C-alpha positions as CSV (number, residue, x, y, z in Angstrom):
1,S,-7.6,0.3,20.8
2,V,-5.7,2.0,23.5
3,N,-4.7,1.1,26.9
4,A,-3.5,4.0,28.6
5,R,-1.8,3.5,32.1
6,Y,-0.3,6.2,34.3
7,Y,3.7,5.7,35.0
8,Y,3.0,3.9,38.6
9,G,0.5,1.3,36.9
10,A,-2.8,2.7,37.5
11,A,-5.4,2.7,34.6
12,A,-5.5,6.2,33.0
13,S,-9.7,6.8,33.1
14,S,-11.5,9.5,31.6
15,L,-8.3,10.8,29.7
16,P,-8.8,12.5,26.1
17,V,-7.2,10.0,22.9
18,D,-7.2,11.4,19.5
19,G,-4.7,10.9,16.6
20,R,-3.8,11.6,13.0
21,G,-1.7,9.9,10.2
22,R,-1.7,9.1,6.6
23,I,-3.1,6.3,4.3
24,E,-0.4,5.2,1.9
25,V,0.9,2.1,-0.2
26,D,2.1,-0.3,2.1
27,P,5.6,-1.1,0.7
28,T,6.5,-4.3,2.1
29,P,2.8,-5.6,2.5
30,F,3.4,-9.4,2.4
31,P,7.2,-10.4,3.6
32,D,6.6,-13.9,2.4
33,Y,6.9,-12.7,-1.0
34,P,9.9,-10.7,-1.6
35,G,10.5,-8.9,-4.7
36,F,6.7,-8.8,-5.8
37,R,4.9,-5.5,-6.8
38,F,1.2,-5.3,-5.9
39,G,-1.3,-3.6,-7.7
40,R,-1.6,-1.8,-11.1
41,A,1.4,0.1,-12.2
42,D,-0.6,2.3,-14.5
43,V,-2.7,3.9,-11.5
44,D,-0.9,6.3,-8.8
45,F,-2.1,6.7,-5.4
46,S,-1.4,9.9,-3.4
47,S,-1.4,9.3,0.4
48,L,-4.1,10.6,2.1
49,P,-4.3,12.6,5.7
50,V,-6.5,11.2,8.2
51,T,-7.7,12.2,11.6
52,L,-9.1,9.9,14.3
53,A,-12.0,11.5,16.1
54,R,-11.4,12.4,20.0
55,R,-12.6,9.8,22.6
56,E,-12.0,9.3,26.2
57,T,-10.6,6.6,27.8
58,D,-12.8,4.3,30.4
59,V,-12.7,3.6,33.9
60,A,-9.8,0.9,33.1
61,G,-8.2,3.2,30.9
62,Q,-9.3,1.6,27.6
63,G,-10.6,3.4,24.5
64,E,-11.4,2.6,21.0
65,L,-10.6,4.7,18.2
66,S,-12.1,4.2,14.6
67,L,-10.6,5.1,11.4
68,V,-13.4,6.1,8.7
69,V,-11.3,5.3,5.3
70,P,-12.4,8.0,2.9
71,G,-13.7,6.9,-0.6
72,I,-10.5,5.4,-2.4
73,E,-10.8,4.4,-5.9
74,E,-7.3,2.5,-6.0
75,R,-7.9,-0.8,-4.8
76,S,-5.5,-3.0,-6.5
77,R,-2.5,-2.1,-4.3
78,P,-2.2,-3.0,-0.3
79,L,-2.7,0.1,1.9
80,R,-1.9,1.0,5.3
81,A,-2.7,3.5,7.6
82,R,0.5,4.9,9.6
83,L,-0.8,6.7,12.7
84,T,0.2,8.7,15.7
85,I,-2.1,8.3,18.6
86,A,-2.1,11.1,21.5
87,V,-3.5,10.6,25.2
88,H,-3.5,13.8,27.0
89,D,-3.0,13.6,30.7
90,V,-5.1,15.8,32.9
91,G,-3.1,18.5,32.3
92,G,-3.4,18.7,28.7
93,R,0.0,17.5,27.9
94,P,0.0,14.5,25.2
95,V,1.8,11.3,25.2
96,Y,2.5,9.6,21.9
97,A,2.3,6.3,20.4
98,S,2.9,5.3,16.9
99,A,1.0,2.3,14.9
100,T,0.4,1.2,11.4
101,A,-2.5,-1.2,10.6
102,P,-3.2,-2.6,7.1
103,I,-6.3,-1.4,5.2
104,V,-8.2,-4.3,3.2
105,L,-10.1,-2.8,0.4
106,H,-10.3,-5.9,-1.9
107,P,-10.1,-9.8,-1.1
108,R,-7.3,-10.7,-3.0
109,Y,-4.0,-9.1,-4.4
110,V,-2.0,-10.1,-7.4
111,G,1.4,-9.3,-7.3
112,L,4.0,-9.6,-10.0
113,R,7.9,-10.5,-9.7
114,A,10.3,-10.3,-12.6
115,E,12.5,-13.4,-12.7
116,F,15.5,-11.9,-14.4
117,G,17.5,-8.8,-14.1
118,T,19.3,-9.9,-10.9
119,G,22.7,-9.6,-10.0
120,D,25.3,-7.7,-12.6
121,T,22.9,-7.7,-15.3
122,P,19.9,-5.4,-14.3
123,G,17.8,-6.3,-17.6
124,V,17.1,-8.9,-20.1
125,A,18.7,-8.8,-23.7
126,E,17.0,-7.6,-26.8
127,H,14.9,-10.8,-28.2
128,E,15.5,-12.8,-25.3
129,P,12.6,-14.3,-22.7
130,A,11.5,-12.0,-20.0
131,P,10.0,-14.5,-17.4
132,F,7.6,-12.9,-14.7
133,T,5.4,-14.8,-11.9
134,L,2.2,-13.8,-11.1
135,R,0.9,-14.6,-7.4
136,A,-2.6,-14.1,-6.1
137,I,-2.8,-14.2,-2.6
138,T,-5.5,-12.6,0.2
139,P,-5.2,-9.9,2.4
140,D,-3.7,-12.2,5.4
141,G,-1.0,-13.4,2.6
142,E,-2.3,-16.8,1.9
143,P,-2.3,-18.1,-1.8
144,V,-5.6,-17.9,-3.5
145,A,-5.3,-21.3,-5.5
146,G,-7.3,-21.7,-8.9
147,A,-7.9,-17.5,-8.9
148,R,-8.6,-16.7,-12.7
149,L,-5.8,-14.2,-13.6
150,R,-6.2,-12.0,-16.8
151,W,-3.3,-9.9,-18.0
152,R,-2.2,-8.0,-21.0
153,W,0.8,-7.0,-22.9
154,V,1.7,-3.6,-23.9
155,R,4.9,-2.0,-25.9
156,E,5.2,1.6,-24.2
157,H,6.3,4.4,-26.3
158,H,8.0,7.3,-24.6
159,D,7.3,10.4,-26.4
160,Y,9.2,13.6,-25.4
161,V,8.3,17.0,-26.3
162,W,10.8,19.9,-25.7
163,F,9.8,23.6,-24.9
164,S,11.0,26.7,-23.9
165,S,9.7,28.8,-21.0
166,N,11.3,32.0,-19.8
167,G,14.3,31.3,-21.5
168,H,15.0,27.6,-19.9
169,W,14.5,24.7,-21.8
170,S,12.7,21.9,-20.5
171,Y,10.5,18.5,-21.7
172,R,7.4,16.7,-21.0
173,T,7.1,12.9,-21.3
174,S,4.0,11.1,-22.3
175,I,3.7,7.3,-22.6
176,I,1.4,5.6,-25.0
177,D,0.5,2.3,-24.5
178,E,0.3,-0.1,-27.9
179,P,-1.7,-3.4,-27.0
180,L,0.1,-6.4,-27.8
181,A,-1.5,-8.9,-26.3
182,S,-4.2,-10.3,-23.6
183,E,-3.8,-13.7,-21.8
184,G,-5.2,-15.7,-18.7
185,G,-4.9,-18.4,-16.7
186,A,-5.7,-20.1,-13.5
187,A,-3.2,-19.8,-10.5
188,N,-1.9,-23.4,-9.1
189,A,-2.0,-24.6,-5.6
190,D,0.6,-21.7,-4.4
191,G,-1.5,-19.0,-6.0
192,A,1.1,-18.7,-8.7
193,L,1.0,-18.5,-12.6
C-alpha cells in the first residue's frame, strides 16, 4: 500500500503510482536462526524482474499496488520481492521509495546448519563426525513441532574435463551424486532434528 503526501502535509490525490523490482532469494529470511541455509542446494534460482501495474492514489492519497508472482517452480527457499515504488507528481516527476516484502510459496521451510567448521578449523577431519541441525519453521519464523522430515546422504564426485578452444585451455565441471543413504524423523517442539 502507498500513502502519498505533499511536502506541506496534504494528501497527494489522483497521482499515478507504479513500480518495478526483482524477486530473489532472501539471504537472511529468519534472523532468529543464524547460520541456517534454507532450501534445496541442488536447485538454482535466478532472480526474476517484476513490474507493478500503474494505479492512481485516491482522495486520501492512498493507493494499492499488487504484485503478480510469476510461475515459480523453486518453492523450497524463502523468497522476497525487492521493489522500487514511484509516485509521479502533477508535472510527471517521480518520487521513489524502496521496500522489500517476503513472498510465501510454502507453508514451511527446512533449514540446515553445520555444527562444525567454526573458528580456525573451516571443515571436518576425515573419518570424524560432521554434525548438522535440521529445523522446520513457518514463513513467520515459528518452529513446526512434529514435522516429518526426510533427507538423503550423497557423495559428490567432481569430474573435470579439460579442453582447448581457440588456443586457450579451459575446463568444464560436472558433479555426479552417488546416493549413500536415506533417513527421516520427526522434529521436536523447537522444530529441530
